[in-house]
C-alpha positions as CSV (number, residue, x, y, z in Angstrom):
1,X,0.1,0.0,0.0
2,X,1.4,3.5,-0.9
3,X,0.5,6.5,1.0
4,X,0.8,9.9,-0.1
5,X,0.9,13.5,1.7
6,X,-1.7,15.9,0.8
7,X,-2.5,19.4,2.2
8,X,-5.9,19.6,3.4
9,X,-6.4,22.3,1.0
10,X,-5.4,21.0,-2.4
11,X,-4.8,23.5,-5.4
12,X,-7.6,23.8,-7.1
13,X,-5.8,23.3,-10.6
14,X,-5.1,19.8,-10.0
15,X,-7.5,17.8,-12.1
16,X,-7.1,14.7,-9.7
17,X,-8.3,16.8,-7.0
18,X,-11.2,19.0,-8.3
19,X,-13.8,16.6,-7.3
20,X,-12.8,17.1,-3.5
21,X,-13.6,21.0,-3.9
22,X,-17.1,22.5,-4.0
23,X,-18.5,22.6,-7.4
24,X,-20.5,25.3,-9.1
25,X,-21.5,28.8,-7.7
26,X,-20.9,29.2,-3.8
27,X,-23.9,28.1,-1.8
28,X,-25.6,30.7,0.3
29,X,-24.2,31.0,3.8
30,X,-26.1,29.6,6.5
31,X,-28.4,32.1,8.2
32,X,-26.9,33.2,11.7
33,X,-30.1,33.6,14.0
34,X,-30.8,33.0,17.6
35,X,-32.8,30.0,16.3
36,X,-29.8,28.4,14.5
37,X,-27.7,28.8,17.6
38,X,-30.5,27.4,20.2
39,X,-30.7,24.5,17.6
40,X,-27.2,23.9,18.1
41,X,-27.7,23.5,21.9
42,X,-30.1,20.5,21.3
43,X,-27.4,18.2,20.0
44,X,-26.5,15.1,22.2
45,X,-22.9,14.2,21.5
46,X,-23.3,11.4,23.9
47,X,-25.4,9.5,21.3
48,X,-22.3,9.6,18.7
49,X,-19.9,8.6,21.5
50,X,-22.3,5.6,22.5
51,X,-22.7,4.4,19.2
52,X,-18.8,4.7,18.7
53,X,-17.8,2.6,21.9
54,X,-21.1,0.4,22.4
55,X,-22.2,2.2,25.8
56,X,-25.2,3.5,26.8
57,X,-25.9,7.2,26.8
58,X,-25.5,7.8,30.5
59,X,-22.3,6.3,30.5
60,X,-21.3,8.2,27.5
61,X,-22.0,11.5,29.2
62,X,-20.0,10.3,32.3
63,X,-17.1,9.5,30.0
64,X,-17.2,12.8,28.4
65,X,-17.3,14.7,31.3
66,X,-14.4,13.0,32.8
67,X,-12.6,13.3,29.5
68,X,-12.9,17.1,29.8
69,X,-11.9,17.2,33.4
70,X,-8.8,14.8,32.6
71,X,-7.7,17.6,29.9
72,X,-7.6,20.2,32.8
73,X,-5.9,17.8,35.0
74,X,-3.3,17.3,32.4
75,X,-2.8,21.2,32.2
76,X,-2.4,21.3,35.9
77,X,0.0,18.6,35.9
78,X,2.2,20.4,33.2
79,X,2.4,23.3,35.3
80,X,3.1,21.8,38.7
81,X,5.2,18.7,38.1
82,X,6.6,19.5,34.8
83,X,9.7,17.1,35.7
84,X,7.6,14.2,37.0
85,X,4.5,14.3,34.6
86,X,5.4,12.6,31.0
87,X,2.0,12.2,29.5
88,X,-1.6,11.5,29.9
89,X,-3.5,8.9,27.6
90,X,-7.4,8.2,27.6
91,X,-8.4,4.8,26.8
92,X,-11.7,4.1,25.7
93,X,-12.0,0.3,25.0
94,X,-12.2,-2.4,26.6
95,X,-12.6,0.0,29.5
96,X,-12.5,3.6,30.2
97,X,-9.2,4.6,32.0
98,X,-6.9,7.8,32.2
99,X,-3.5,6.4,32.3
100,X,-1.0,8.9,33.6
101,X,2.7,8.1,32.8
102,X,5.3,9.6,34.8
103,X,9.1,9.6,35.4
104,X,9.8,6.8,37.6
105,X,12.7,8.8,39.2
106,X,10.0,11.2,40.7
107,X,7.7,10.8,43.6
108,X,4.4,9.6,42.4
109,X,2.7,11.0,45.6
110,X,2.9,14.4,44.2
111,X,0.8,13.4,41.2
112,X,-1.8,11.2,42.9
113,X,-2.3,13.8,45.7
114,X,-3.3,16.3,42.7
115,X,-5.9,14.0,41.3
116,X,-9.3,15.2,41.2
117,X,-11.6,13.1,43.5
118,X,-14.1,12.5,40.4
119,X,-11.4,11.0,38.4
120,X,-9.9,8.8,40.6
121,X,-11.9,5.7,39.9
122,X,-10.5,5.9,36.1
123,X,-6.9,6.9,37.2
124,X,-4.0,4.4,36.3
125,X,-0.4,5.4,37.0
126,X,2.3,4.1,34.9
127,X,6.2,4.8,35.3
128,X,8.3,5.3,32.2
129,X,12.0,5.5,32.0
130,X,12.3,8.6,29.9
131,X,11.1,12.1,31.0
132,X,9.0,14.2,28.8
133,X,11.9,16.4,27.6
134,X,14.0,13.1,26.8
135,X,11.4,12.0,24.6
136,X,11.1,15.3,22.9
137,X,14.8,15.6,22.3
138,X,15.2,12.2,20.7
139,X,12.1,12.5,18.6
140,X,14.0,15.9,17.3
141,X,17.3,14.2,16.7
142,X,15.8,11.0,15.0
143,X,13.4,13.5,12.7
144,X,16.1,15.7,11.7
145,X,18.5,12.7,10.8
146,X,15.6,11.0,8.4
147,X,14.5,14.5,7.0
148,X,18.1,15.3,6.2
149,X,18.3,12.0,4.4
150,X,15.5,12.7,2.1
151,X,13.5,9.6,3.5
152,X,9.6,9.3,3.8
153,X,8.7,7.9,7.1
154,X,6.5,8.2,10.0
155,X,7.6,8.2,13.7
156,X,5.4,7.8,16.7
157,X,6.5,6.9,20.4
158,X,4.6,4.3,22.0
159,X,4.0,5.3,25.7
160,X,2.8,1.8,26.5
161,X,6.0,0.3,25.1
162,X,8.5,3.0,26.1
163,X,9.9,3.0,22.6
164,X,9.6,4.7,19.2
165,X,8.1,3.2,16.2
166,X,9.4,4.1,12.8
167,X,7.2,3.4,9.8
168,X,8.7,3.0,6.5
169,X,7.2,2.3,3.1
170,X,6.5,-1.5,2.3
171,X,9.2,-1.6,-0.5
172,X,11.9,0.6,1.3
173,X,15.4,-0.5,2.1
174,X,15.3,-0.8,5.9
175,X,19.2,-0.7,6.2
176,X,19.2,2.6,4.6
177,X,17.1,3.9,7.2
178,X,18.9,2.3,10.0
179,X,22.1,3.7,8.7
180,X,21.1,7.3,9.3
181,X,19.5,6.6,12.7
182,X,21.6,8.3,15.3
183,X,23.7,5.7,17.1
184,X,22.3,6.2,20.8
185,X,18.6,5.8,19.5
186,X,18.9,2.6,17.4
187,X,18.3,0.1,20.1
188,X,15.1,1.9,21.1
189,X,13.6,2.0,17.7
190,X,11.3,-0.5,16.1
191,X,10.9,-0.3,12.1
192,X,7.5,-1.2,11.0
193,X,7.0,-1.8,7.1
194,X,3.9,-1.0,5.3
195,X,1.6,2.1,4.8
196,X,3.7,5.2,6.2
197,X,2.1,7.4,8.8
198,X,2.2,10.4,6.5
199,X,0.5,13.6,6.7
200,X,-1.9,12.1,5.0
201,X,-14.7,31.2,10.7
202,X,-20.4,39.4,12.3
203,X,-18.4,36.3,10.3
204,X,-17.9,32.8,11.7
205,X,-15.9,29.7,11.4
206,X,-16.7,26.2,9.8
207,X,-17.7,27.7,6.7
208,X,-15.6,27.5,3.2
209,X,-14.1,30.3,1.6
210,X,-11.9,31.0,-1.5
211,X,-8.4,32.3,-1.6
212,X,-6.3,30.6,-4.3
213,X,-8.1,27.4,-3.7
214,X,-10.8,26.4,-1.3
215,X,-10.3,26.2,2.4
216,X,-12.0,26.4,5.6
217,X,-12.4,29.2,8.0
218,X,-11.5,28.4,11.6
219,X,-11.6,30.3,14.8
220,X,-12.9,33.9,15.5
221,X,-9.9,35.4,17.1
222,X,-8.4,38.9,18.0
223,X,-4.8,39.6,17.8
224,X,-2.4,41.3,20.0
225,X,-3.3,44.8,18.4
226,X,-7.0,44.1,19.4
227,X,-7.9,43.3,15.5
228,X,-10.6,40.9,15.0
229,X,-10.1,38.1,12.3
230,X,-10.5,34.6,11.5
231,X,-7.8,31.9,12.0
232,X,-7.2,29.4,9.2
233,X,-4.2,27.5,7.5
234,X,-1.1,29.4,6.4
235,X,-1.2,27.7,3.3
236,X,-4.6,28.9,2.5
237,X,-3.6,32.4,3.6
238,X,-1.9,35.7,2.4
239,X,-1.0,36.8,-0.2
240,X,-4.5,35.4,-1.4
241,X,-7.6,37.5,-0.4
242,X,-10.1,35.6,1.9
243,X,-13.6,35.5,-0.3
244,X,-16.8,34.1,1.3
245,X,-18.6,35.2,-1.9
246,X,-21.6,36.5,0.3
247,X,-23.4,38.4,-2.6
248,X,-20.1,38.5,-4.2
249,X,-18.8,40.8,-1.7
250,X,-15.0,40.3,-0.9
251,X,-15.1,41.1,3.0
252,X,-11.6,40.2,3.5
253,X,-9.0,42.5,1.8
254,X,-6.1,43.0,4.0
255,X,-3.2,40.2,4.0
256,X,-2.4,39.2,7.5
257,X,0.6,37.2,9.1
258,X,1.3,33.9,8.2
259,X,3.4,30.8,8.7
260,X,3.6,28.7,5.9
261,X,5.3,25.4,6.9
262,X,8.0,27.4,8.5
263,X,10.0,25.4,11.0
264,X,10.7,27.4,14.4
265,X,12.5,25.7,16.9
266,X,10.7,22.2,16.9
267,X,7.3,23.2,15.5
268,X,5.8,22.9,12.1
269,X,3.8,26.1,11.7
270,X,0.9,26.7,9.0
271,X,-1.4,29.4,10.1
272,X,-2.8,32.5,9.3
273,X,-5.0,35.2,10.4
274,X,-7.4,37.4,8.2
275,X,-8.3,40.7,9.5
276,X,-11.8,41.6,9.4
277,X,-11.8,45.3,8.8
278,X,-15.2,46.7,9.2
279,X,-16.6,43.2,9.8
280,X,-16.7,41.6,13.1
281,X,-16.6,37.9,14.4
282,X,-19.2,36.0,16.0
283,X,-18.9,33.5,19.2
284,X,-20.2,30.5,17.3
285,X,-18.8,28.1,14.4
286,X,-20.8,26.7,11.8
287,X,-21.1,22.8,12.1
288,X,-22.7,20.7,9.1
289,X,-23.3,17.2,9.9
290,X,-24.4,14.4,7.2
291,X,-22.0,15.9,4.3
292,X,-22.3,13.6,1.2
293,X,-18.7,13.2,0.0
294,X,-18.0,10.9,-3.0
295,X,-21.3,9.4,-2.9
296,X,-21.3,8.8,1.0
297,X,-22.5,10.5,3.8
298,X,-20.1,11.3,6.9
299,X,-22.7,10.9,9.7
300,X,-22.1,11.7,13.5
301,X,-25.0,10.6,15.4
302,X,-26.8,13.0,17.7
303,X,-25.2,16.2,15.9
304,X,-27.7,18.7,14.0
305,X,-26.4,21.1,11.4
306,X,-26.4,24.3,13.5
307,X,-24.5,27.1,14.8
308,X,-22.5,26.2,18.2
309,X,-21.4,28.4,20.7
310,X,-17.6,28.5,21.4
311,X,-16.7,27.7,25.2
312,X,-13.1,28.3,26.5
313,X,-10.1,26.7,24.5
314,X,-8.2,23.5,25.5
315,X,-5.2,21.4,24.9
316,X,-5.5,18.0,23.3
317,X,-4.8,14.8,25.0
318,X,-3.4,11.6,23.7
319,X,-6.7,9.3,23.5
320,X,-9.1,12.2,23.5
321,X,-12.0,12.3,21.6
322,X,-12.4,15.2,19.3
323,X,-13.9,16.2,16.3
324,X,-13.3,18.8,13.3
325,X,-15.3,20.7,10.7
326,X,-14.2,20.7,7.3
327,X,-15.9,22.3,4.0
328,X,-15.4,19.0,2.1
329,X,-16.1,16.4,4.3
330,X,-18.1,18.3,7.1
331,X,-18.1,17.0,10.6
332,X,-16.0,14.1,11.5
333,X,-14.6,12.8,14.9
334,X,-11.8,10.6,15.7
335,X,-9.3,9.7,18.5
336,X,-6.0,11.6,19.3
337,X,-3.4,9.2,18.5
338,X,-0.3,11.2,18.8
339,X,0.3,14.6,20.4
340,X,3.7,15.0,18.6
341,X,3.6,13.3,15.4
342,X,6.5,13.9,13.2
343,X,6.8,12.9,9.3
344,X,7.2,13.9,5.8
345,X,7.8,17.5,6.7
346,X,5.7,17.9,9.7
347,X,7.2,18.3,13.1
348,X,4.9,18.2,16.4
349,X,1.7,18.1,15.1
350,X,-1.5,16.3,16.4
351,X,-2.7,13.1,14.7
352,X,-6.2,12.0,14.8
353,X,-7.4,8.6,13.6
354,X,-10.1,6.0,14.5
355,X,-12.8,7.9,12.8
356,X,-16.4,6.2,12.5
357,X,-17.2,8.2,9.6
358,X,-15.9,6.8,5.9
359,X,-14.0,10.1,5.1
360,X,-12.3,11.7,7.8
361,X,-10.6,14.5,5.9
362,X,-9.9,15.6,2.2
363,X,-8.9,18.7,0.3
364,X,-10.8,21.8,1.1
365,X,-10.9,21.2,5.0
366,X,-7.7,23.1,5.7
367,X,-7.9,25.6,8.3
368,X,-11.0,24.4,9.7
369,X,-12.0,24.3,13.6
370,X,-10.7,21.2,15.6
371,X,-12.6,20.9,18.7
372,X,-14.0,18.8,21.7
373,X,-17.7,19.1,23.1
374,X,-18.6,20.5,26.3
375,X,-20.1,17.6,28.4
376,X,-23.6,18.3,27.3
377,X,-22.7,18.7,23.6
378,X,-24.0,22.3,23.6
379,X,-21.0,24.0,23.1
380,X,-17.4,23.4,21.6
381,X,-13.8,23.8,23.3
382,X,-11.2,25.1,20.6
383,X,-8.5,23.1,20.3
384,X,-6.7,23.8,17.2
385,X,-6.9,24.0,13.3
386,X,-7.0,21.5,10.7
387,X,-3.7,20.8,8.6
388,X,-3.1,17.8,6.4
389,X,-4.6,14.2,5.6
390,X,-3.3,11.4,3.7
391,X,-4.2,9.5,0.5
392,X,-3.6,5.8,0.0
393,X,-2.4,4.8,-3.6
394,X,-3.2,8.3,-4.6
395,X,-6.9,7.9,-3.6
396,X,-8.9,9.6,-0.9
397,X,-8.2,7.7,2.3
398,X,-11.8,5.9,3.2
399,X,-12.6,3.8,6.3
400,X,-13.7,0.5,5.6
401,X,-14.9,-0.6,8.8
402,X,-18.0,0.4,10.7
403,X,-16.0,0.2,13.9
404,X,-14.2,3.4,14.5
405,X,-11.3,1.7,16.6
406,X,-10.5,-0.4,13.5
407,X,-10.0,2.5,11.4
408,X,-6.2,3.5,11.8
409,X,-5.1,4.1,8.3
410,X,-6.9,7.2,7.5
411,X,-6.2,10.1,9.6
412,X,-5.7,14.2,9.7
413,X,-3.3,16.3,11.4
414,X,-3.8,19.5,13.2
415,X,-1.9,22.4,14.9
416,X,-2.9,23.1,18.7
417,X,-3.9,26.5,19.2
418,X,-1.4,26.9,22.3
419,X,1.4,26.1,19.4
420,X,0.4,28.6,17.3
421,X,-0.1,31.4,20.3
422,X,3.5,30.8,21.2
423,X,4.5,32.4,18.2
424,X,1.7,34.9,17.5
425,X,-0.4,36.1,20.2
426,X,-4.2,35.8,20.0
427,X,-7.3,35.4,21.9
428,X,-10.4,33.3,20.8
429,X,-13.9,34.8,20.6
430,X,-15.8,32.8,23.3
431,X,-19.2,33.1,24.7
432,X,-17.6,34.6,27.9
433,X,-15.6,36.9,26.2
434,X,-12.0,36.6,24.2
435,X,-10.1,34.0,25.9
436,X,-6.4,32.8,25.5
437,X,-5.7,29.2,24.6
């Protein structure tokens, strides 16, 4: 099986991806009204979760609430015990667990004493030989060596096994890969053959726009100068204008800052912010469920097509159930497989797979909002913006199983808001005011 990298926004001039783009004249944007927002509050994300993991709706609600609290817990540990806390992983099958990985040279008591009472029945503590910083450093060294050699690869760290897995093409020369690996890391890297783990928005987010090609508007934001704008993918951004085609009007005229796959330190940045000028942002995003793509319908049970209010931003956690809105494939959901995925020109992006929808992402989805749901499903927590997806044998990556956990080949990557904000400060427009990620 051959996999290939494709940006989630694909150049419209390419005949092979023309069908991935909206056809004909732009549709009329959905009407933003109080009724449309109220409709969003009626959704029941627990239905989608219950169907994906085979539990009842009550258990689904409990797990979603625990997941949201676990993310906050992980953020607290990162601040209070940076040397001891390594990572947090949420497991959904066969039983729901929240696994805390910690540096075994650190006293675990400090971690357990900070655990919220409501989470303790789900918590499992696992020691690991490496610190968070050591894993990060090793990943960087290995990625730089492979990238310098021009080799196609996917690199993921398994917390459970305590080692890296290097995924290479089925017909690749394994010895060539081993030869360029840093000597100190060779013994702790397992090579796996087969499909490589390639990488594979007042105005509101979630609706498609046209620049040089079609993309998806992300989060409504305000930059450090107080200018309101829309956050989207850098490869969709300036010097092109953002055209929503509302009554043939081009509301966005001024180019803004952008990072087009630019490496700074150890991050792959790919974001842009369009200032809105006389326009303003809203505190909602548009989510469309049941999008038909290539003759198949992407459906997330329990979610109605509507406007959803934006709650406070969150950081992602490994194993977290989250969703994205893209102008091509619509609403799709999956599980965070890796918080620091490296491969094929991307460093430190988040990888999402295990989607129950047929097509998890495609061309035109770039820049779209990535989010988790509030426990009651009425609002969304901003987490990132969509970056890239993968094709298999030059075809759209299609999930073949009706069981989400079986679908690990198709995935998308995204950039966390916290990563972007580290370089370009901004705040997200939320229902309780502008909030920093």
